[in-house]
C-alpha angles and dihedrals in degrees: 000000000000091000090052091051091049093049091047091049092050092049092051090047093050093046095046099048104029106031105035138052091228091078090059089051090053090050091054091048089053089049092052095042091057092045093053090045099050114018117101119256087024100051121087092204096069091199126190089260090055090053093046090051094048093048092047092049092050100044090046087060087063091047091053091048091053090050095056119111091241109027114195118230116245092010121167099017098159093045092049093050089051090047091054092047093050093044091051091053089048091052091051090054104035108012131233102326123175090267090062091048089052090051091050091049090051095048091045089058089047090052093048092046091056091044092054089047091059097250117159104252095185093098135105089250097057093038088057090053092045092053093047096050095042096082135062094003121183118235090204111071105237100153137045120034139321132204121239131173135226088240091058090054091047091052092047093051097043096120138084099278093166092058091044092055095042092048092063117094134163105264124211099169113066130183123254093232115113116278113248099231092180090062090049089054091048090052093052089047089054091048089061086085092068112126114253137183107284088344092284095141096205096175132120128188112204107198122201120183104154107100096230091051092046091054092046091054094042090054087078093054125075103196103073099076114144098018109049092108092062095047107110099189144000130216115201108202115207139167126216113237089206088075094061136074143190118339091011103104090115093042088069088070097036092057092043092050093051091050093047092053091051090049089053093048092045091051088049088053092053093047098254117139118232141189118188112224121197121229098209097152138138113269092249089062092046089055091050091048091052092051092047095046095039092241117158119252090238091064123088117214109237103176146313126247118206111210137190147146116287121247122226090245129011142143129253134181113271090225095193113222125229116252118267092246089061091056110029115072112187110204 
């Protein structure tokens, strides 16, 4: 009887998600339900992550204003007052974390900019800023702006980037030598500098290197056939919905995709082989994957990256690229 129920359940599942459009509709409803549950301004939970995201979004607006070619004096007054109010409430609940120190750094630069510009600082507005930035100040500048030169960029990019990019291929034949986990961690550390919407950095990289855990995670992915036994590790890239707000349902996947590509390139830089694996799966499988991998419900699974040591000689797919004139559209 149990076998019959299981077979029936599997047939309904296969029909619903792979042979009808209704399964796609259910996936989108799952997408929206999680977004309404966890994103800030829409969520009723107002979690710490929601508050961190909101504060980061709002103080980064000030950073961008200070980085403009012609910064206006006294810009963003209402937003800055709200930022200080929200930051003060955050301090009362969680203390002076590095985020708060970055906000104070940023507003200190804003204050000094207006002072140098001859603005009258003897107002309630600037006194509010002065009081806020006067305590628990960070010696290291972690908020505001920094000055860089064209020469610095030229020196940093003085290598054969074209050859670096073209030398990367998706690898499905890894070496048996031990995976250098320290290099994997360095690569993920480097990928932290991926651009993200309002600098909110919503990404997570869940790393699995124990063989039994690797196989458990891979069981939810259908594109590793024929080489799963040589895969030495898997990175599950996710983004946390709690770091997003209205009109940003797609941004969840844009930010996660950018981060994933930088993880792949950083691993390539450190000599670790990679193969991107899609996570196009029905929402019921995503929920099972999260439970198995101990990933929070608020995170969306973006993709997996199979990793391993690189052999001395191996084969990869040519993967011919489309011509430039099929991609570039000059307007």
